[in-house]
N, C-alpha and C positions, 0 to 999 in steps of 0.2 A: 434736205431739198440739195438739187443741182442745180446753178444759177441761172443757167439756158432755157429748164421748167421756168422758173419761175417770169423770165425773160416771154418767152411763146406766151407764155398764158396772158401778161400783161396786154400785147399783142392781141390777140385774141379777142378781148374784151375791149379793146381800145378799138378794132374793126368791129366789130358786132354791136358797139355801141352806137358808133359810124353812119352803119347801117339802123339803126334805132330798131332795135330788133329786140326784143327780151330775151331771157335765158327760154321759156318754155316753148318760143315759137321756134329759135333752133334746138331743141331739145327732140319737138315734134319732126320738123325735119329732114332732123338727121341722126337720129333712132337715137336718139342718145337720153339717160334717168339726166335728171334736172343735176343731180347730184355730183354725177360723174362731170359732168360739163363743169360744174363751180370747180370743183377738185381742177380741172385742163387750165384754168382762167386762174385757181392762185398760186399753179405752179408745182402744183400737187402730185401729177401725174402728166401720161403725155399720150397724146391720140395716136393712135395708129396713122399711115399712111394713106387709107383709103376713108376714113375719118375725114383727114384734114384736106381731103379731095372732093366729101363733103360740103365740108367748110367754106370751100374755097369756091365751088357752085354757089350755094346760099349768100354768101358777102359778095358775088359776083367780082370775083376777084380769081390773081395767079395765085400759084405758091408763094411766087415770090415777094407776097405779101407780106407772109409769115417769117422771114428771112431775118431773125433775128439782128444778123450784124449791120444789113440796113437801119438807118434811122428816122424815127416816126414820120419827118418832115417828107421824106422819100413815098408814102402812104398815096402821096398826094398825083402821083406818077402812075400807081401801082392800081387803084381804085377807080374804077371809071364811074360816072358820075349815075347817080341812078334817076 
């Protein structure tokens, strides 16, 4: 497993939980199987660019929110209030 896959997965899970969304809700909106989202969140795969765009739309954030080079503390600026 690549380290950045793991970091991206952790960030995806963190943002999903900040938005109080369940995996099933995300999957229905993004068009994924729950097993695939789980793989992404566990760092066992990487979403396509188009999937990332759909995640960003659903989570109401920019793609920059998924940038693993930024600290999680920066997310307050990247995630508008719901």
